[in-house]
N, CA, C and O of each residue as an XYZ file, in Angstrom:
928
protein
N       0.837     -1.205      0.000
C       0.000      0.000      0.000
C       0.870      1.253      0.000
O       1.905      1.301      0.665
N       0.446      2.252     -0.743
C       1.145      3.527     -0.768
C       1.158      4.126      0.639
O       0.100      4.256      1.255
N       2.347      4.500      1.167
C       2.399      5.034      2.541
C       1.637      6.340      2.708
O       1.335      6.748      3.830
N       1.327      6.995      1.600
C       0.623      8.275      1.658
C      -0.875      8.148      1.386
O      -1.587      9.151      1.337
N      -1.349      6.923      1.210
C      -2.736      6.732      0.800
C      -3.740      7.329      1.796
O      -4.739      7.929      1.399
N      -3.465      7.158      3.072
C      -4.402      7.639      4.086
C      -4.559      9.156      4.038
O      -5.681      9.660      4.081
N      -3.439      9.897      3.950
C      -3.570     11.357      3.923
C      -4.087     11.843      2.565
O      -4.704     12.905      2.486
N      -3.840     11.079      1.500
C      -4.435     11.438      0.205
C      -5.957     11.361      0.279
O      -6.660     12.251     -0.198
N      -6.448     10.294      0.879
C      -7.896     10.128      1.009
C      -8.488     11.172      1.961
O      -9.579     11.691      1.726
N      -7.756     11.470      3.034
C      -8.220     12.484      3.980
C      -8.275     13.860      3.315
O      -9.253     14.591      3.473
N      -7.230     14.208      2.576
C      -7.201     15.505      1.893
C      -8.291     15.596      0.834
O      -8.948     16.628      0.697
N      -8.480     14.520      0.091
C      -9.519     14.506     -0.942
C     -10.899     14.721     -0.324
O     -11.662     15.571     -0.781
N     -11.214     13.953      0.707
C     -12.532     14.055      1.346
C     -12.762     15.457      1.898
O     -13.859     16.001      1.781
N     -11.731     16.038      2.498
C     -11.870     17.377      3.072
C     -12.044     18.428      1.972
O     -12.870     19.331      2.104
N     -11.274     18.314      0.895
C     -11.428     19.254     -0.215
C     -12.832     19.203     -0.805
O     -13.396     20.232     -1.178
N     -13.386     18.010     -0.884
C     -14.719     17.878     -1.477
C     -15.811     18.493     -0.617
O     -16.909     18.764     -1.105
N     -15.519     18.714      0.657
C     -16.488     19.375      1.530
C     -16.594     20.871      1.247
O     -17.630     21.474      1.527
N     -15.555     21.475      0.703
C     -15.561     22.928      0.522
C     -16.684     23.405     -0.396
O     -17.429     24.308     -0.016
N     -16.833     22.824     -1.606
C     -17.975     23.269     -2.429
C     -19.323     22.877     -1.834
O     -20.298     23.613     -1.982
N     -19.393     21.720     -1.160
C     -20.657     21.301     -0.554
C     -21.120     22.290      0.512
O     -22.319     22.507      0.686
N     -20.179     22.881      1.214
C     -20.496     23.822      2.280
C     -20.587     25.266      1.783
O     -20.816     26.183      2.572
N     -20.411     25.463      0.489
C     -20.491     26.805     -0.082
C     -19.322     27.698      0.282
O     -19.459     28.921      0.328
N     -18.166     27.090      0.541
C     -16.996     27.859      0.968
C     -16.067     28.222     -0.175
O     -15.148     29.020      0.010
N     -16.289     27.650     -1.359
C     -15.418     27.951     -2.500
C     -16.242     28.124     -3.774
O     -17.370     27.641     -3.875
N     -15.662     28.812     -4.726
C     -16.217     28.984     -6.059
C     -15.153     28.561     -7.058
O     -13.980     28.898     -6.897
N     -15.553     27.824     -8.090
C     -14.616     27.331     -9.113
C     -13.470     26.556     -8.452
O     -13.719     25.555     -7.781
N     -12.222     26.999     -8.631
C     -11.087     26.268     -8.048
C     -10.485     27.004     -6.855
O      -9.378     26.690     -6.416
N     -11.223     27.986     -6.334
C     -10.718     28.733     -5.175
C     -10.562     27.776     -3.994
O     -11.389     26.884     -3.804
N      -9.521     27.956     -3.214
C      -9.401     27.247     -1.953
C      -8.686     25.914     -2.036
O      -8.523     25.346     -3.116
N      -8.264     25.423     -0.883
C      -7.517     24.170     -0.803
C      -7.491     23.665      0.627
O      -7.585     24.435      1.583
N      -7.361     22.349      0.750
C      -7.191     21.699      2.052
C      -5.966     20.801      1.969
O      -5.700     20.192      0.933
N      -5.226     20.725      3.065
C      -4.130     19.764      3.155
C      -4.306     18.911      4.402
O      -4.940     19.327      5.372
N      -3.735     17.708      4.360
C      -3.760     16.774      5.494
C      -2.353     16.239      5.689
O      -1.745     15.731      4.746
N      -1.833     16.347      6.899
C      -0.436     15.992      7.163
C      -0.296     14.652      7.875
O      -1.167     14.230      8.636
N       0.833     13.997      7.600
C       1.276     12.833      8.365
C       2.533     13.261      9.095
O       3.600     13.371      8.491
N       2.414     13.502     10.386
C       3.532     14.011     11.173
C       4.685     13.015     11.250
O       5.849     13.415     11.286
N       4.374     11.738     11.275
C       5.430     10.727     11.361
C       6.285     10.694     10.111
O       7.494     10.475     10.185
N       5.659     10.911      8.955
C       6.381     10.894      7.685
C       6.903     12.276      7.293
O       7.723     12.393      6.382
N       6.439     13.307      7.965
C       6.904     14.658      7.672
C       6.443     15.183      6.324
O       7.176     15.905      5.649
N       5.218     14.818      5.929
C       4.674     15.242      4.640
C       3.202     15.604      4.791
O       2.570     15.299      5.802
N       2.672     16.261      3.763
C       1.230     16.500      3.716
C       0.726     16.313      2.291
O       1.467     16.469      1.320
N      -0.546     15.977      2.197
C      -1.229     15.858      0.915
C      -2.052     17.115      0.704
O      -2.709     17.591      1.630
N      -2.022     17.662     -0.515
C      -2.731     18.904     -0.790
C      -3.343     18.867     -2.177
O      -2.881     18.137     -3.054
N      -4.366     19.645     -2.364
C      -5.056     19.750     -3.649
C      -4.101     20.229     -4.746
O      -3.295     21.127     -4.502
N      -4.172     19.652     -5.944
C      -3.373     20.167     -7.056
C      -3.903     21.527     -7.510
O      -5.098     21.800     -7.403
N      -3.026     22.360     -8.009
C      -3.378     23.730     -8.372
C      -4.316     23.794     -9.570
O      -4.082     23.156    -10.597
N      -5.388     24.581     -9.418
C      -6.260     24.895    -10.541
C      -7.104     23.759    -11.076
O      -7.679     23.889    -12.157
N      -7.202     22.657    -10.367
C      -7.998     21.511    -10.827
C      -9.407     21.635    -10.249
O      -9.551     21.747     -9.032
N     -10.458     21.619    -11.088
C     -11.823     21.719    -10.581
C     -12.143     20.597     -9.597
O     -11.612     19.491     -9.699
N     -13.010     20.900     -8.654
C     -13.314     19.933     -7.601
C     -13.928     18.644     -8.146
O     -13.698     17.565     -7.600
N     -14.708     18.758     -9.223
C     -15.322     17.543     -9.763
C     -14.337     16.673    -10.534
O     -14.694     15.588    -10.994
N     -13.111     17.136    -10.675
C     -12.073     16.330    -11.309
C     -11.052     15.792    -10.309
O     -10.081     15.142    -10.696
N     -11.270     16.058     -9.052
C     -10.337     15.587     -8.025
C     -10.560     14.118     -7.708
O     -11.652     13.584     -7.899
N      -9.512     13.477     -7.224
C      -9.571     12.112     -6.716
C      -8.450     11.968     -5.701
O      -7.535     12.790     -5.682
N      -8.497     10.945     -4.855
C      -7.379     10.740     -3.930
C      -6.044     10.600     -4.653
O      -5.009     11.037     -4.151
N      -6.074      9.993     -5.828
C      -4.820      9.726     -6.545
C      -4.137     10.982     -7.052
O      -2.921     10.977     -7.239
N      -4.884     12.070     -7.282
C      -4.190     13.265     -7.769
C      -3.893     14.299     -6.690
O      -3.497     15.422     -7.003
N      -4.080     13.934     -5.422
C      -3.558     14.770     -4.348
C      -2.023     14.728     -4.412
O      -1.440     13.677     -4.679
N      -1.384     15.851     -4.170
C       0.077     15.956     -4.283
C       0.699     15.847     -2.891
O       0.215     16.461     -1.941
N       1.767     15.067     -2.776
C       2.472     14.894     -1.502
C       3.660     15.845     -1.458
O       4.480     15.882     -2.375
N       3.738     16.616     -0.370
C       4.731     17.677     -0.224
C       5.369     17.561      1.166
O       4.697     17.183      2.126
N       6.662     17.885      1.274
C       7.285     17.867      2.603
C       7.117     19.230      3.280
O       6.566     20.161      2.692
N       7.597     19.335      4.513
C       7.354     20.553      5.291
C       8.263     21.704      4.871
O       8.200     22.786      5.454
N       9.101     21.484      3.873
C       9.865     22.572      3.258
C       9.237     23.012      1.941
O       9.762     23.886      1.252
N       8.110     22.398      1.600
C       7.399     22.794      0.389
C       7.836     22.081     -0.872
O       7.447     22.476     -1.971
N       8.644     21.028     -0.732
C       9.126     20.285     -1.899
C       8.171     19.139     -2.237
O       7.725     18.417     -1.344
N       7.862     18.976     -3.501
C       6.998     17.870     -3.919
C       7.723     16.541     -3.748
O       8.847     16.366     -4.221
N       7.072     15.618     -3.072
C       7.617     14.287     -2.814
C       7.018     13.264     -3.777
O       7.708     12.356     -4.240
N       5.736     13.421     -4.072
C       5.058     12.498     -4.985
C       3.913     13.229     -5.677
O       3.196     14.011     -5.052
N       3.751     12.970     -6.962
C       2.634     13.547     -7.706
C       3.095     14.151     -9.022
O       4.175     14.736     -9.102
N       2.276     14.008    -10.047
C       2.605     14.522    -11.376
C       2.087     15.938    -11.605
O       2.508     16.606    -12.549
N       1.176     16.402    -10.749
C       0.593     17.728    -10.911
C       1.258     18.727     -9.960
O       1.826     18.351     -8.935
N       1.173     19.998    -10.326
C       1.687     21.029     -9.433
C       0.763     21.148     -8.224
O      -0.457     21.142     -8.387
N       1.316     21.255     -7.013
C       0.460     21.425     -5.834
C      -0.140     22.823     -5.809
O       0.285     23.699     -6.562
N      -1.107     23.028     -4.959
C      -1.749     24.331     -4.789
C      -0.727     25.458     -4.725
O       0.376     25.288     -4.205
N      -1.112     26.605     -5.259
C      -0.217     27.767     -5.207
C       0.024     28.225     -3.767
O       0.974     28.963     -3.503
N      -0.827     27.794     -2.838
C      -0.670     28.157     -1.425
C       0.144     27.132     -0.635
O       0.203     27.202      0.593
N       0.762     26.194     -1.324
C       1.459     25.089     -0.652
C       2.512     25.573      0.333
O       2.616     25.027      1.432
N       3.284     26.568     -0.026
C       4.363     27.005      0.874
C       3.816     27.642      2.157
O       4.470     27.592      3.199
N       2.643     28.229      2.088
C       2.019     28.734      3.316
C       1.683     27.571      4.241
O       1.968     27.623      5.438
N       1.077     26.521      3.689
C       0.777     25.331      4.477
C       2.064     24.758      5.081
O       2.101     24.405      6.259
N       3.112     24.671      4.264
C       4.372     24.076      4.720
C       4.952     24.850      5.904
O       5.402     24.243      6.876
N       4.948     26.167      5.833
C       5.471     26.996      6.921
C       4.689     26.750      8.212
O       5.278     26.621      9.285
N       3.371     26.687      8.104
C       2.560     26.471      9.306
C       2.811     25.091      9.897
O       2.948     24.960     11.114
N       2.874     24.058      9.059
C       3.158     22.714      9.566
C       4.532     22.652     10.232
O       4.698     22.009     11.269
N       5.504     23.316      9.635
C       6.877     23.231     10.154
C       7.023     23.948     11.498
O       7.840     23.556     12.331
N       6.234     24.994     11.701
C       6.387     25.806     12.900
C       5.364     25.506     13.991
O       5.593     25.825     15.158
N       4.249     24.901     13.625
C       3.204     24.589     14.603
C       3.029     23.072     14.661
O       2.433     22.470     13.767
N       3.552     22.466     15.717
C       3.664     21.009     15.794
C       2.337     20.271     15.944
O       2.239     19.101     15.574
N       1.327     20.929     16.475
C       0.110     20.221     16.863
C      -1.024     20.307     15.846
O      -2.176     20.033     16.183
N      -0.718     20.679     14.621
C      -1.769     20.709     13.597
C      -1.456     19.691     12.505
O      -0.296     19.452     12.171
N      -2.508     19.102     11.958
C      -2.337     18.146     10.853
C      -3.364     18.372      9.743
O      -3.542     17.522      8.871
N      -4.029     19.511      9.783
C      -4.960     19.873      8.720
C      -5.025     21.378      8.581
O      -5.097     22.088      9.585
N      -5.000     21.884      7.346
C      -5.075     23.327      7.073
C      -6.049     23.555      5.924
O      -6.084     22.791      4.959
N      -6.839     24.620      6.045
C      -7.788     25.005      4.992
C      -7.581     26.471      4.642
O      -7.400     27.315      5.520
N      -7.610     26.759      3.351
C      -7.609     28.140      2.869
C      -8.768     28.294      1.900
O      -8.881     27.541      0.933
N      -9.629     29.271      2.158
C     -10.723     29.552      1.230
C     -10.752     31.048      0.927
O      -9.998     31.834      1.500
N     -11.639     31.412      0.014
C     -11.977     32.821     -0.199
C     -13.478     32.964      0.014
O     -14.173     33.601     -0.778
N     -13.969     32.359      1.098
C     -15.403     32.406      1.408
C     -15.831     33.863      1.580
O     -15.064     34.693      2.069
N     -17.042     34.157      1.179
C     -17.482     35.537      0.964
C     -17.366     36.428      2.193
O     -16.722     37.475      2.135
N     -17.970     36.035      3.292
C     -18.046     36.937      4.441
C     -16.715     37.046      5.182
O     -16.318     38.140      5.582
N     -16.029     35.930      5.367
C     -14.721     35.988      6.022
C     -13.746     36.813      5.189
O     -12.963     37.593      5.730
N     -13.799     36.638      3.869
C     -12.909     37.398      2.997
C     -13.249     38.882      3.016
O     -12.358     39.726      2.926
N     -14.532     39.203      3.135
C     -14.923     40.616      3.217
C     -14.299     41.285      4.439
O     -13.806     42.409      4.346
N     -14.316     40.598      5.588
C     -13.664     41.150      6.780
C     -12.155     41.271      6.560
O     -11.544     42.245      7.000
N     -11.548     40.289      5.880
C     -10.118     40.353      5.586
C      -9.800     41.550      4.692
O      -8.804     42.246      4.893
N     -10.661     41.775      3.704
C     -10.447     42.899      2.790
C     -10.627     44.240      3.514
O     -10.013     45.241      3.147
N     -11.464     44.242      4.532
C     -11.641     45.445      5.359
C     -10.516     45.603      6.380
O     -10.443     46.618      7.072
N      -9.638     44.599      6.474
C      -8.522     44.574      7.426
C      -9.028     44.736      8.865
O      -8.486     45.517      9.647
N     -10.072     43.982      9.190
C     -10.686     44.089     10.509
C     -10.811     42.733     11.184
O     -11.178     41.743     10.552
N     -10.498     42.699     12.488
C     -10.823     41.533     13.300
C     -12.333     41.343     13.303
O     -13.087     42.300     13.128
N     -12.769     40.108     13.502
C     -14.204     39.844     13.644
C     -14.534     39.854     15.135
O     -14.081     38.972     15.864
N     -15.318     40.835     15.608
C     -15.580     40.945     17.046
C     -16.376     39.754     17.571
O     -17.163     39.139     16.851
N     -16.150     39.450     18.832
C     -16.891     38.365     19.472
C     -18.211     38.949     20.004
O     -18.298     39.393     21.149
N     -19.222     38.934     19.145
C     -20.510     39.542     19.469
C     -21.457     38.583     20.200
O     -22.278     39.021     21.005
N     -21.346     37.274     19.924
C     -22.372     36.386     20.452
C     -21.866     35.031     20.885
O     -20.678     34.724     20.786
N     -22.803     34.224     21.371
C     -22.449     32.928     21.934
C     -22.049     31.908     20.863
O     -21.320     30.963     21.165
N     -22.508     32.078     19.626
C     -22.058     31.174     18.557
C     -20.547     31.268     18.398
O     -19.859     30.256     18.265
N     -20.046     32.485     18.415
C     -18.608     32.742     18.352
C     -17.921     32.153     19.586
O     -16.902     31.471     19.471
N     -18.487     32.422     20.766
C     -17.876     31.981     22.023
C     -17.890     30.470     22.195
O     -17.107     29.935     22.980
N     -18.762     29.775     21.481
C     -18.745     28.315     21.521
C     -17.452     27.752     20.942
O     -17.111     26.596     21.190
N     -16.728     28.569     20.168
C     -15.562     28.061     19.440
C     -14.246     28.726     19.811
O     -13.195     28.091     19.727
N     -14.279     29.986     20.218
C     -13.066     30.632     20.719
C     -13.454     31.828     21.566
O     -14.573     32.333     21.477
N     -12.507     32.278     22.395
C     -12.834     33.262     23.426
C     -12.349     34.667     23.083
O     -12.337     35.543     23.948
N     -11.952     34.890     21.843
C     -11.416     36.190     21.458
C     -11.960     36.580     20.090
O     -12.575     35.768     19.398
N     -11.726     37.830     19.712
C     -12.027     38.236     18.342
C     -11.222     37.361     17.379
O     -10.125     36.911     17.711
N     -11.766     37.127     16.198
C     -10.998     36.398     15.178
C     -10.004     37.374     14.580
O     -10.406     38.374     13.984
N      -8.708     37.104     14.728
C      -7.714     38.112     14.345
C      -7.570     38.272     12.839
O      -7.748     37.331     12.066
N      -7.244     39.489     12.457
C      -6.913     39.790     11.065
C      -5.483     40.300     11.027
O      -5.183     41.358     11.582
N      -4.608     39.562     10.382
C      -3.223     40.006     10.230
C      -3.176     41.200      9.288
O      -3.977     41.274      8.356
N      -2.265     42.130      9.506
C      -2.174     43.287      8.613
C      -1.760     42.873      7.205
O      -1.225     41.785      6.990
N      -2.017     43.758      6.261
C      -1.564     43.510      4.894
C      -0.050     43.367      4.881
O       0.646     44.029      5.651
N       0.455     42.514      4.020
C       1.891     42.241      3.967
C       2.671     43.447      3.451
O       2.161     44.246      2.666
N       3.903     43.559      3.902
C       4.780     44.634      3.433
C       5.185     44.385      1.978
O       5.100     43.261      1.483
N       5.623     45.439      1.308
C       6.067     45.320     -0.082
C       7.232     44.344     -0.207
O       7.335     43.606     -1.187
N       8.115     44.351      0.806
C       9.274     43.463      0.765
C       8.854     41.998      0.823
O       9.402     41.159      0.109
N       7.882     41.698      1.673
C       7.393     40.321      1.789
C       6.676     39.903      0.511
O       6.830     38.773      0.046
N       5.890     40.818     -0.055
C       5.166     40.510     -1.290
C       6.139     40.244     -2.430
O       5.917     39.346     -3.242
N       7.214     41.021     -2.491
C       8.196     40.878     -3.571
C       9.076     39.644     -3.393
O       9.735     39.204     -4.335
N       9.085     39.090     -2.188
C       9.899     37.908     -1.921
C       9.157     36.640     -2.305
O       8.454     36.597     -3.315
N       9.324     35.603     -1.480
C       8.616     34.338     -1.708
C       7.228     34.497     -1.081
O       7.030     34.196      0.096
N       6.278     34.971     -1.877
C       4.999     35.470     -1.369
C       4.254     34.450     -0.505
O       3.846     34.771      0.612
N       4.075     33.236     -1.004
C       3.308     32.239     -0.255
C       4.049     31.818      1.021
O       3.425     31.597      2.058
N       5.362     31.709      0.941
C       6.186     31.407      2.112
C       6.026     32.509      3.154
O       5.841     32.225      4.338
N       6.096     33.754      2.721
C       5.973     34.886      3.635
C       4.575     34.990      4.233
O       4.417     35.476      5.352
N       3.562     34.538      3.501
C       2.200     34.546      4.044
C       2.122     33.694      5.309
O       1.445     34.055      6.271
N       2.827     32.553      5.295
C       2.878     31.713      6.489
C       3.449     32.465      7.676
O       2.932     32.365      8.789
N       4.511     33.214      7.441
C       5.118     33.971      8.537
C       4.297     35.201      8.914
O       4.350     35.652     10.058
N       3.546     35.743      7.968
C       2.622     36.821      8.308
C       1.610     36.336      9.339
O       1.268     37.061     10.274
N       1.133     35.106      9.163
C       0.183     34.507     10.107
C       0.858     34.248     11.449
O       0.344     34.650     12.493
N       2.006     33.579     11.425
C       2.722     33.232     12.659
C       3.111     34.482     13.442
O       2.921     34.548     14.656
N       3.655     35.468     12.740
C       4.115     36.686     13.418
C       2.961     37.466     14.035
O       3.127     38.094     15.081
N       1.798     37.433     13.399
C       0.664     38.161     13.971
C       0.200     37.482     15.256
O      -0.149     38.162     16.221
N       0.191     36.167     15.281
C      -0.165     35.470     16.514
C       0.833     35.814     17.624
O       0.437     36.037     18.768
N       2.112     35.855     17.290
C       3.126     36.225     18.291
C       2.892     37.638     18.806
O       3.004     37.889     20.006
N       2.569     38.565     17.905
C       2.371     39.959     18.312
C       1.172     40.113     19.242
O       1.135     41.025     20.067
N       0.198     39.224     19.106
C      -0.990     39.261     19.960
C      -0.800     38.487     21.264
O      -1.619     38.592     22.178
N       0.281     37.712     21.347
C       0.462     36.822     22.490
C      -0.581     35.728     22.503
O      -0.988     35.250     23.561
N      -1.014     35.332     21.303
C      -2.098     34.362     21.145
C      -1.545     33.046     20.606
O      -0.716     33.045     19.696
N      -1.998     31.941     21.159
C      -1.572     30.630     20.689
C      -2.450     30.155     19.530
O      -3.657     30.398     19.513
N      -1.835     29.483     18.573
C      -2.597     28.893     17.468
C      -3.546     27.802     17.956
O      -4.443     27.387     17.222
N      -3.353     27.336     19.189
C      -4.260     26.340     19.762
C      -5.508     27.012     20.340
O      -6.559     26.379     20.446
N      -5.396     28.289     20.713
C      -6.533     29.029     21.266
C      -7.477     29.500     20.161
O      -8.695     29.508     20.336
N      -6.912     29.886     19.042
C      -7.702     30.369     17.909
C      -7.214     29.643     16.664
O      -6.110     29.899     16.182
N      -8.033     28.743     16.148
C      -7.610     27.923     15.012
C      -8.032     28.560     13.683
O      -8.417     27.869     12.741
N      -7.950     29.889     13.633
C      -8.374     30.596     12.423
C      -7.802     32.002     12.413
O      -7.525     32.584     13.462
N      -7.631     32.536     11.218
C      -7.141     33.906     11.063
C      -7.593     34.434      9.714
O      -7.851     33.668      8.786
N      -7.685     35.758      9.620
C      -7.850     36.433      8.347
C      -6.513     37.072      7.993
O      -5.847     37.635      8.863
N      -6.119     36.993      6.740
C      -4.925     37.689      6.280
C      -5.393     38.941      5.547
O      -6.120     38.854      4.557
N      -4.979     40.092      6.032
C      -5.468     41.358      5.525
C      -5.392     41.479      4.012
O      -4.362     41.189      3.403
N      -6.511     41.917      3.407
C      -6.659     42.074      1.954
C      -6.609     40.759      1.196
O      -6.638     40.748     -0.034
N      -6.535     39.641      1.930
C      -6.436     38.341      1.271
C      -7.670     37.513      1.610
O      -8.710     37.668      0.969
N      -7.570     36.643      2.600
C      -8.656     35.697      2.859
C      -8.326     34.888      4.112
O      -7.262     35.073      4.704
N      -9.232     33.989      4.522
C      -9.021     33.236      5.751
C      -8.190     31.959      5.593
O      -8.135     31.348      4.526
N      -7.556     31.591      6.692
C      -6.919     30.285      6.868
C      -7.430     29.708      8.175
O      -7.629     30.437      9.147
N      -7.644     28.394      8.199
C      -7.990     27.695      9.442
C      -7.137     26.441      9.540
O      -6.554     25.998      8.550
N      -7.067     25.875     10.732
C      -6.253     24.679     10.950
C      -6.816     23.897     12.118
O      -7.673     24.389     12.852
N      -6.329     22.672     12.286
C      -6.789     21.817     13.391
C      -5.920     20.566     13.421
O      -4.965     20.434     12.655
N      -6.269     19.664     14.311
C      -5.532     18.402     14.410
C      -5.845     17.464     13.253
O      -5.084     16.531     12.994
N      -6.950     17.694     12.555
C      -7.305     16.902     11.377
C      -7.813     17.842     10.291
O      -8.246     18.959     10.572
N      -7.756     17.376      9.052
C      -8.286     18.168      7.943
C      -9.793     18.357      8.089
O     -10.323     19.426      7.788
N     -10.477     17.315      8.552
C     -11.925     17.401      8.732
C     -12.298     18.516      9.708
O     -13.220     19.289      9.448
N     -11.581     18.596     10.834
C     -11.858     19.641     11.828
C     -11.476     21.020     11.284
O     -12.133     22.010     11.607
N     -10.432     21.099     10.471
C     -10.050     22.379      9.878
C     -11.144     22.889      8.937
O     -11.398     24.092      8.874
N     -11.793     21.970      8.205
C     -12.926     22.352      7.353
C     -14.081     22.845      8.222
O     -14.713     23.853      7.907
N     -14.351     22.139      9.302
C     -15.378     22.575     10.260
C     -15.088     24.000     10.722
O     -15.991     24.835     10.768
N     -13.832     24.277     11.064
C     -13.457     25.613     11.510
C     -13.701     26.659     10.422
O     -14.104     27.782     10.725
N     -13.462     26.302      9.168
C     -13.705     27.233      8.065
C     -15.187     27.552      7.925
O     -15.565     28.695      7.668
N     -16.017     26.536      8.096
C     -17.462     26.749      8.008
C     -17.956     27.606      9.170
O     -18.794     28.489      8.983
N     -17.440     27.347     10.360
C     -17.797     28.160     11.530
C     -17.355     29.605     11.309
O     -18.122     30.535     11.562
N     -16.132     29.796     10.843
C     -15.613     31.132     10.593
C     -16.515     31.896      9.627
O     -16.836     33.060      9.868
N     -16.920     31.256      8.548
C     -17.767     31.927      7.559
C     -19.114     32.320      8.165
O     -19.613     33.417      7.912
N     -19.695     31.439      8.953
C     -20.980     31.733      9.583
C     -20.858     32.869     10.583
O     -21.691     33.775     10.603
N     -19.829     32.827     11.406
C     -19.621     33.885     12.402
C     -19.336     35.223     11.710
O     -19.784     36.271     12.175
N     -18.595     35.186     10.604
C     -18.311     36.412      9.852
C     -19.595     37.029      9.317
O     -19.765     38.248      9.357
N     -20.496     36.194      8.816
C     -21.775     36.695      8.313
C     -22.610     37.284      9.444
O     -23.175     38.369      9.307
N     -22.684     36.568     10.559
C     -23.448     37.055     11.708
C     -22.897     38.391     12.209
O     -23.662     39.292     12.554
N     -21.571     38.513     12.248
C     -20.951     39.744     12.741
C     -21.265     40.925     11.824
O     -21.525     42.032     12.296
N     -21.239     40.687     10.521
C     -21.578     41.749      9.576
C     -23.021     42.212      9.781
O     -23.291     43.412      9.832
N     -23.942     41.259      9.897
C     -25.344     41.605     10.097
C     -25.544     42.344     11.426
O     -26.340     43.280     11.509
N     -24.822     41.918     12.449
C     -24.904     42.575     13.754
C     -24.491     44.034     13.638
O     -25.167     44.925     14.153
N     -23.371     44.271     12.952
C     -22.893     45.641     12.756
C     -23.884     46.476     11.942
O     -24.042     47.671     12.191
N     -24.542     45.854     10.981
C     -25.508     46.592     10.169
C     -26.756     46.957     10.977
O     -27.296     48.056     10.846
N     -27.202     46.020     11.810
C     -28.378     46.266     12.644
C     -28.071     47.306     13.718
O     -28.863     48.213     13.975
N     -26.906     47.152     14.335
C     -26.504     48.075     15.403
C     -25.006     48.345     15.300
O     -24.202     47.559     15.802
N     -24.621     49.452     14.655
C     -23.191     49.767     14.502
C     -22.456     49.901     15.834
O     -21.230     49.797     15.880
N     -23.198     50.131     16.916
C     -22.571     50.274     18.230
C     -22.728     49.024     19.090
O     -22.565     49.083     20.309
N     -23.042     47.905     18.467
C     -23.233     46.662     19.237
C     -21.984     46.345     20.064
O     -20.871     46.380     19.537
N     -22.156     46.038     21.348
C     -20.998     45.732     22.198
C     -20.547     44.284     22.021
O     -21.313     43.426     21.581
N     -19.300     44.038     22.371
C     -18.821     42.656     22.413
C     -19.568     41.882     23.505
O     -20.086     42.459     24.462
N     -19.605     40.572     23.331
C     -20.202     39.696     24.333
C     -19.481     39.872     25.668
O     -18.256     39.992     25.707
N     -20.237     39.887     26.751
C     -19.587     40.086     28.044
C     -18.813     38.843     28.464
O     -19.131     37.724     28.061
N     -17.793     39.065     29.282
C     -16.842     38.017     29.642
C     -17.510     36.794     30.262
O     -17.111     35.664     29.981
N     -18.521     37.009     31.100
C     -19.167     35.876     31.778
C     -19.808     34.930     30.770
O     -19.752     33.713     30.946
N     -20.416     35.473     29.715
C     -21.032     34.628     28.693
C     -19.984     33.957     27.817
O     -20.155     32.809     27.409
N     -18.913     34.664     27.529
C     -17.820     34.042     26.763
C     -17.306     32.821     27.510
O     -17.188     31.735     26.944
N     -17.000     33.015     28.793
C     -16.458     31.930     29.613
C     -17.450     30.773     29.707
O     -17.068     29.612     29.562
N     -18.723     31.089     29.950
C     -19.730     30.044     30.110
C     -19.870     29.211     28.843
O     -19.860     27.982     28.907
N     -19.998     29.859     27.708
C     -20.253     29.120     26.473
C     -19.028     28.341     26.003
O     -19.163     27.236     25.477
N     -17.844     28.900     26.185
C     -16.656     28.154     25.770
C     -16.423     26.956     26.684
O     -16.135     25.856     26.212
N     -16.547     27.171     27.984
C     -16.218     26.092     28.924
C     -17.263     24.984     28.942
O     -16.925     23.833     29.216
N     -18.517     25.301     28.660
C     -19.509     24.231     28.658
C     -19.292     23.275     27.481
O     -19.795     22.151     27.476
N     -18.532     23.747     26.481
C     -18.247     22.907     25.329
C     -16.832     22.335     25.353
O     -16.591     21.237     24.851
N     -15.892     23.090     25.943
C     -14.479     22.686     25.872
C     -13.786     22.591     27.233
O     -12.645     22.133     27.309
N     -14.439     23.004     28.277
C     -13.792     23.037     29.584
C     -13.675     21.657     30.227
O     -14.164     20.658     29.700
N     -13.015     21.635     31.375
C     -12.793     20.403     32.118
C     -14.112     19.732     32.478
O     -14.229     18.507     32.442
N     -15.086     20.533     32.818
C     -16.408     20.006     33.197
C     -17.441     20.239     32.098
O     -18.607     20.500     32.393
N     -17.031     20.150     30.853
C     -17.932     20.390     29.731
C     -19.106     19.404     29.756
O     -18.974     18.255     30.179
N     -20.230     19.884     29.300
C     -21.424     19.023     29.293
C     -22.188     19.099     27.977
O     -23.318     18.620     27.886
N     -21.580     19.696     26.961
C     -22.213     19.751     25.639
C     -22.015     18.424     24.914
O     -20.917     17.868     24.937
N     -23.044     17.919     24.281
C     -22.929     16.692     23.490
C     -23.077     15.440     24.332
O     -23.320     15.502     25.537
N     -22.925     14.297     23.665
C     -23.121     12.991     24.316
C     -21.790     12.405     24.794
O     -21.765     11.313     25.362
């Protein structure tokens, strides 16, 4: 059996969820799934329509961004995925989309405020938006530098990638991650929904306050805390 078969199938299944969930249009977006033991990840090939994808045409790439197996070029965002995998040990799935509402907040260069309990069910802070990249970074290895734009913004906030498994890149679009590709897709869908809700909240009441701390704590901990009681 091909040693990469499992992550190829995982990446394929996760990629196929993006159009089903309305998170991508045409060939926008990509998902990768990593095998930490082998030091590689499987990712969508660049520019291939979703209805033409299969596990066999997922491309295998190492954490330096080098193609290990595959006849097709990997996603143009591959080096961003590689940087995140190499620097963040506890993730094995990454998603990048240009979903409408999350991307709109990214284009506005604005964090998504924590307005309600739907947001607090998943993280306890605003969804961060990294600033637009400098001209020097853009002129360099752009996709590689995008990875460091994400990492450096988390460092500047004193925020762990484990606390917030999502970010907006200013003027660009969202990235999400998790321990599995499936969970990273879930995070992308949550991000898009929360982004839409936040926009509507601002339109209804431009002065809407952030959710108060007691509700943030209650909703996050009932789902993720030591004494959580959400679900079966």
